[in-house]
N, C-alpha and C positions, 0 to 999 in steps of 0.2 A: 438783511431786511426781509421781513415776511410780507409778501405781496399777494393779495387776492384779486383775481381778474374775473369779474362776473358778467355774464350775459344771459338774458332771459330767453334761452333757447332750450328746447327739449330735444335731445338727440339720443341715439343708441350708442352703446360703448364702441361698436364697430364704425361709428361715424365720426369719432373724435378727429378733430382737425388740428394739425400742427404746422401747416404750410401757409396759413393766412390769418389775418385778423388777430383776435386775442390769443388764439392757440400759438401762433408764431411769436407773439410778444412774450407769452409765458416761457417758451423755450429760450428766448433771448435773455430774459431776466435771469433764468437759471444758469445760462452760460456765463453770466457775469458774477455768479456766486451767490445769488439771492434765492431765498426759499419762496418761489412763486408757484401758485396753485390756480388752475383754471376751475372756476365754479360754474356748473351747468346743471340742468334738470334732466333726469332720465326720461327718455321717451318710452311709451308703452306699445307702440305699433310694432307688429312683427317685422322681421327682416325680410326684404323682398327675395324672390327666387333669383339665382345667379343670372338667369336670362333677362332680367329686367334691369336696365341701367339704374344705378343708385346715385342720383344726382341731386345736388343742392342747387342754390340759385345761380351759381356761376359755373361756366364750363371748367374752370380750374378748381372748383370746390368739390373735388372728389374725395369721399371719405375712404379711409384705409379699411378694406374688408379684412377682418381678423379671422383666421381659421381656428376651429376648435374653441371658439369663445364660449363662455358659459351661456346658459339659456337666456332668451330675450328677457328684458326687464319687464316685470309685472308689477301690479299695484302693491303686492305684498313682498316684493324683493327687499332684502335687508341692506339697501344701498347706503343709508346713513352710517352703517358700520363697515362699509367697504369703500373707502375713499379713493382707492387706486384701482386702475384698470390696466388691461394688457393691450399692447399693440406690437406688431412685428418689428417696428423701428426702435422702440424703447420699451423694454420689458416692464418698467414701472413708470406709468404715465402720471404726471402730477395733476390729478383731478379730484375735486370734491364734488360728489353727487349730492344734491340738495333738493328739498321739496320747495314748493312755493311758500309754504308756511314758514320754513326755515329763514328765508331771506327777508321776510317781513318782520322777523323777531329780532329786536336789538340784542337780546341775550346770545343769539347764535353768533352774531358778529363779534361780540365782546369775548365769547368763549374761545375764538380763534386768534385773538390778540394781533390783528394785522397792524403793520406799520404804515401800509399804503393800500388803498383800495382803488382799483381801476374798473369803472363801470362802462359797459357797452349797451346803453339803453336809449340811444338815438335822441336824447333830449325830450323824450315824450313825457308830458306831465303826469300821465297815469302811473308812472313808476316813482312818484315822489315818496310814498311810504317806504320803499326800499332804500332810497337815498337817505332818508332820515334814520333808518335803522343802521345803515353803514356809518353815518356820521356820528352815531352814538358811541361807536367803537374807536374812531380816529377822526381827527379833523383833516387828515391827508386823504381826501377823496377826489379823484380825477375822473371826469367823464369824457369818453371819446364820442364826439358828436356824430361821426359817420354821416356827414351832411354836406350838401352842396350849397347851403346857405339860403335856399329858396323856401324858407319856412313860412313867411307871411307876405302879404301884399306890399309890405314896406320895402321889399327888395326891388319893387317896380311893378305896378299893376299889370301891364301887358306881359312882362316876363313871367310873373307869377301865374297869371291865368293860362298862359301857354304851357308852362310846366305842369300845372294841375291837369290840363287837358291831356298832355302826353302821358302823364302818370296813369290816369284812368283808362285811356285808350290802350295803354300797354297791358293793363289787367283785363281788358275785354277784347283783345286783338282777335280772338277766335270767334267772336260774335260777328254777325253780319254788320257791315258799316252802317246800314240804315238804322240799326238799333243802338250801337255803341256811340255813334257820333253825337246824337242829341242828348243822350244820357251823360256823356263825358262833358259836354258843354254845360249841362245843368250842374254837374258836380263842380266844375270850375267856378261857376257863378256863386254857388253856395259857399265854396271855400273862400271866395273873395268877400262875401257878405259877412262871413263868420270871423273875419280878421280881428276885430276888437276882442272877441271872446278868446280866440287863439292866443293873442298877445298877452292878455290878462293872465292866462294860465301859464304861459311860457315865462313871464316875468317872475312868477312865484318859483318856478323850477330853477331859473338862473340865479335867483337870490339864495337858493339852497346850496348850489354847487360852489365849492371853493375854486375850482379850475375846470375849464372846458378846452379840449383839444379839437381843433378843426383841421381837416386834412389837406385843403388846397389854399393857395394864396387868395384867390378870388372869394372863396367862401369865408375865409377868415375876415376879410374886409367887410363882407356883408353882415357877419355876426357882430363885429365890433360896432358897426353902424346901428344895428338893431338894438344891441344892449344899451347903447347911449341913449336911444330914443325911449327905451323902457325904464330908464333910471337905474340901470345896473352897471357896475364898474366894468368898462371894456378891457381893463388890464387882466381880467381873469380869462380872457380868450387868448389862446396860444396856437400858432400854426405848427403842427407836427404831422408829417405825411404818414400814409399807410406804410408798414414795413413790407419789403419785397425780398424774396429768397435770392439774394444776389450771389450766394455761394453756388446756386444752380443756374440762375439766369445771368450768364456772364459771357463776354466776348472771348472766343477761343480761336486764336489765329491758326491753329492746326486744323480747324474744320473749314474746308473751302466753301465759299458762298456760291449758291446757285442763282440763276435768273428765276427766282421764285418769290412769289408774293404770298404772305400768310395772313389770314384773318381769323379771329377767334371771337366767339360770342354765344349768347342764347338767341338763336336765330328765329325762334317763334315769338320774339319780343318786338313790339312796334318800335321801340326806341332804337334798336340796332339797325333797322331799315335794310333788311336783306334784299328787297327788290332793287334798291339803288346800288347796293354793293355788286350784285350780279350783273346789272346793266353796265356799270362802269368797267368791271373786269372783262366782260365780253368785248366791249369796244377796244379796250387796251390790248387784249390778247390777239384780237384780229389784226391789229396794226403791228404787233410785236410777236411774231410766231416763235421766237426763241425763248419766250417766257412761259412759265406755268404758274398755277395758283393752287394753294391749299386753303380750304375753308373748313374750320374745325369747330365743333360744338354741337349742341342739341338743337332740335327743331328744324333740321335741314330737310329739304325734299328728298324723295327716294332716288331721284335721278338728277345728275348734273346737267345744266343747260349748255355746257360747252366741253369739248373733248379735252381741253387743257385746264379745266377747273375740276379739282378732286375734292369730294366731300369726305370728311373723316369725323368719327365720333369724338367725344371728349377724351382727353388724355390726362394722366397724372403729371405733376409738374416736371419731373425729370425728362419724360418723353417730349413734353411740350417745349421745353428749353432746347432740346436737340433740333426740333423742327425750326425754331427761331434762329438758332445758330447757323443753320444751313440756308436761311432765307436772306435776301437782300432788303426786302420791303415788308413792313407791317402796315396793313391797310385796314382802316375802319371807316364806316359810313354812317355812324350814329346820328340821330337827330339831336342828341345831346349826350354828354358824358359827364358824370359827376366826378370821377377820379381817373378812369382809363389806366388802371393798374397794369393791365396786359400791355399797354403801350410802353410803360416804364420797363417792364420785363423785356420787351422786344428791343428797346433802346439799349438796355444793358447787354443784350446779346449782339449788338452791332448792327441792328436793322435801322434803315431809314423809315421813320414813321410818317405815314401819309393819311390825312383825314380832313374833314371840313373845318376842324377847329384845333386849338392847341391841346397839349396834354395837360389837363387841369391840375394834376398832382404837382407837375413841375412848373406850371405857369408859363410855358413857352411853346412855340411851334417849331419843332426841329427842321421843318421844311417850309419856311414862309413863302407865300406866292411871289413870283417875280413879276407878274403882271398886275396892273392896278384893278382890272375888272375882268371877270370871267362870265358873267351873265346868269349863271345858274350853278347850283351845287354840283350837278352832274358835270358841267364844263370845268368847274374848279377841280374836282377830283380827277377827271381825265387828264387835265393839264399837269396837276401835281404828280400823278403817276408817271407821266412822260418825263418830267424833270428828274424824278427820283431814279428812273431807270438808267440815266446816264450820269448820275452824280456819284461822288465817292461815298464811302461809308461815313456815318456820322462823325463829327469832330470828337476828338478825345475828351474835350471839355463837357460835351453833352453826355457822353457815356459816364464820365465821372460824376456828373450831376445826378444821373439816375442812381448811381451806386450810393449816394447819400441816403437812400431809402433802405439800406441794409438793416436787418433786425436789431443788431447790437447798437448801431448808430441811433436808431429811433428810441431804443430802450434807454440809452444814456441821455438823450435829450429830455425824456420824460423824467428821469431821476435828477436832472441838473439842479432844480430848485431845492432838493433835499440833500445835496452833497455837502 
């Protein structure tokens, strides 16, 4: 089967990603014997100097830097005639480099004769021309929503407004609060008032799509409810989690566990709530001097606030997995999490996961609170950490549940209707 996986991202050849999202799915389909190709746009910005971290949106999303790669992509580079690129892990990467005009043209899709097209377009209505172009080549078009289901106020007005507020505040976190707070409140209100227009456009998009994949159980329920209200068939909504590199992120009994807590994130993000994380860790470590903590990712302060808290930069997946395999606890303090893929990875490595909420991808809390009331998020997290520090490793059933997110398992689930 020929499978094209398209996302509207502009990246450099040295940024090609094979350890997450559509890149990981592309490799999974190919391992199953299919002719899968990742379709992306060439970026034109120059490669940063080696001294500058080359990070994408997530601490795990580190591109592979390719030595001796051809010159940076320019506007006149003959990329349409150079569909394959080079990486140190795979000498021939399955990539189609395309322009924006290509994917808007039905003839481009027809010329490639795909049996299946998978789109990573976040259900945004502005991409409807691309969806129509792909559908002209095959009726087998699937879109990965990459969504927490909070698309309109139909999910609950207060929840929607809070999520809109958190989203805007996250993007203005470096502004003074006196500026970003009123602006984020205005943004939330305008999003609420625009709900009828948002739902009108979204209904047209959903009517176009034959199938939509949603990554968490809760988001799937929200999407099914929304499609029902919009007069769209809810049966086209399917729950399929994000794939996780379970060949790397796995429990290894030969690696001894330390009294170590690991936390991973983009710490300059309002969503991740670094102040709460550090406050909770300091309190726990003061009471438990035999424990240490690793906080890994971008946006960390220059100096750790505690002698037993170590700040580390972002790591590639294999190194990150090693740190997880050595840790007993994975700790997050986020105001919300859409997926918490890092939590699934940590659970696969045998960590007890501690946070204010469940792991959305799995739809369960590996460490449910044993008390009925904690009074505040800080008290909840402090108590959960204390419980986790004396608990055994996660149950085998939880680890096996996390392993259901393996790339080949997810790829087979996507292909099941076409078997």
